[in-house]
C-alpha positions in Angstrom: 15.7 8.6 -14.5 16.7 5.1 -13.3 19.3 6.4 -10.8 16.8 9.0 -9.5 14.2 6.3 -9.0 16.7 4.1 -7.1 17.6 7.1 -4.9 14.0 8.0 -4.2 12.9 4.4 -3.7 15.8 3.8 -1.3 14.3 6.5 0.9 10.9 5.0 0.5 12.1 1.6 1.7 13.7 3.1 4.8 10.3 4.7 5.6 8.5 1.4 4.9 10.8 -0.5 7.2 10.5 1.9 10.0 6.7 2.1 9.8 6.0 -1.6 9.3 8.3 -2.5 12.3 6.5 0.0 14.5 3.1 -1.3 13.4 4.3 -4.9 14.0 5.5 -4.0 17.5 1.9 -3.1 18.3 0.5 -6.3 16.9 -0.6 -4.7 13.6 0.0 -6.8 10.5 0.4 -4.9 7.1 0.1 -6.0 3.5 2.2 -3.7 1.2 0.3 -2.5 -1.8 1.2 -1.4 -5.3 4.6 0.2 -5.8 6.4 -0.8 -2.6 5.5 -4.4 -3.2 5.8 -4.4 -7.0 9.3 -2.9 -7.2 10.9 -5.6 -5.2 8.7 -8.7 -5.8 7.5 -8.2 -9.4 9.9 -5.9 -11.2 12.8 -7.3 -9.1 14.7 -4.0 -9.5 13.7 -1.0 -7.4 14.9 1.3 -10.0 12.3 0.2 -12.5 9.2 1.2 -10.5 8.8 4.8 -9.4 6.5 5.6 -6.5 5.6 8.5 -4.4 4.2 7.1 -1.2 3.8 3.9 0.8 0.5 2.1 0.6 -0.3 -0.4 3.4 -3.3 -2.5 3.9 -4.2 -3.0 7.6 -7.3 -4.5 9.1 -10.2 -2.1 9.7 -10.2 -2.7 13.4 -6.5 -1.6 13.5 -6.9 1.7 11.7 -7.2 3.9 14.8 -4.3 2.2 16.4 -2.2 2.4 13.2 -2.8 6.2 13.0 -1.7 6.6 16.6 1.5 4.5 15.9 2.3 6.7 12.9 1.6 9.9 14.9 4.0 8.5 17.6 6.6 8.3 14.8 6.1 12.0 14.0 3.6 11.6 11.1 0.8 14.2 10.8 -2.7 14.0 9.4 -3.2 15.6 6.1 -6.4 17.1 7.7 -8.4 16.1 10.7 -10.7 13.1 10.1 -12.8 10.5 11.8 -11.7 6.9 10.9 -15.3 5.6 10.9 -16.6 8.3 8.7 -13.7 7.8 6.2 -14.5 4.0 6.2 -18.0 4.7 5.0 -16.9 6.4 1.8 -13.3 5.5 1.1 -11.0 2.5 1.1 -8.1 4.3 2.7 -7.5 7.1 5.1 -6.2 10.5 4.1 -2.4 10.7 3.7 -0.2 10.8 6.8 3.0 12.8 6.2 6.2 13.6 8.0 8.8 16.1 6.9 11.8 14.5 5.3 9.9 11.2 4.5 7.4 10.1 1.9 3.7 10.0 2.7 1.9 6.9 4.1 -1.5 5.8 2.9 -3.3 3.4 5.2 -5.9 1.2 3.4 -8.5 -0.9 5.0 -10.0 -2.2 1.8 -8.9 -2.5 -1.9 -11.8 -0.4 -3.3 -14.2 2.2 -1.8 -17.4 0.7 -0.3 -19.4 2.9 -2.7 -18.3 1.1 -5.8 -20.5 -1.5 -7.6 -17.9 -4.2 -7.0 -17.7 -6.5 -4.0 -14.3 -7.8 -3.0 -14.6 -9.6 0.3 -11.6 -8.2 2.1 -11.7 -11.2 4.6 -10.8 -13.4 1.6 -7.8 -11.2 0.9 -6.6 -11.5 4.5 -7.3 -15.3 4.7 -5.4 -16.0 1.5 -2.4 -13.7 2.2 0.9 -15.4 2.7 3.8 -14.6 5.0 6.7 -13.0 3.2 9.5 -10.5 3.5 9.9 -7.2 1.8 13.2 -5.5 2.1 14.0 -7.8 5.0 10.8 -6.9 6.9 8.2 -9.5 7.8 4.9 -8.8 6.0 1.9 -10.6 4.5 1.5 -10.5 0.7 -1.6 -10.9 -1.4 -1.9 -14.0 -3.5 -1.3 -13.3 -7.2 -5.1 -13.4 -8.1 -5.9 -10.7 -5.5 -2.9 -8.6 -6.5 -4.0 -8.7 -10.1 -7.6 -7.9 -9.3 -6.5 -5.0 -7.1 -4.2 -3.6 -9.8 -6.9 -3.9 -12.5 -9.6 -2.3 -10.5 -7.3 0.5 -9.3 -6.1 1.3 -12.9 -9.5 1.0 -14.6 -12.1 2.0 -12.0 -10.3 4.3 -9.5 -7.9 6.1 -11.9 -9.8 5.7 -15.3 -6.4 4.8 -16.8 -5.2 8.4 -16.1 -1.8 7.4 -14.7 -0.2 6.7 -18.1 1.4 3.3 -18.8 2.6 2.6 -15.3 -0.5 0.7 -14.2 -0.6 -1.2 -17.5 3.1 -2.2 -17.0 2.3 -3.3 -13.4 -0.5 -5.6 -14.6 1.6 -7.0 -17.5 4.6 -7.7 -15.1 2.3 -9.4 -12.5 1.0 -11.6 -15.3 4.5 -12.4 -16.5 5.9 -13.1 -13.1 3.1 -15.2 -11.7 
């Protein structure tokens, strides 16, 4: 399982690097979320944290442009959608996929706007720090925002339905930071 995770994640990091560099070349800043960030920065071993897609936080005003950049790289929409309509009910756009690579999920917020919680996304962006992930320049959330995101994602969005992985993510973030 460990070797399979290393192999799969190596492909994911190639996808991540290609996408983030393309976004950056268009002036779009990305904050890596969940697995792609946790495997390297928290677990510190990409074989310990399986993942199935790349989750990136981009600013809401950059969503349309981000979709166009990904389409220019050959990514396709999971289904046709309007960005503004998606932003009214969700915190991310539908998956973008490309044959031979893993899916990309573009987030504009950490939780849907319909939840009873209020996380000022401007605070997340203002507090984010420059960093590198797999040699690529990115911003990273401060530990408090990272922990809040992981807790809300596990408890509220997934109702703890993803097994132990979210609990391990939370425990490791607390241990490391």
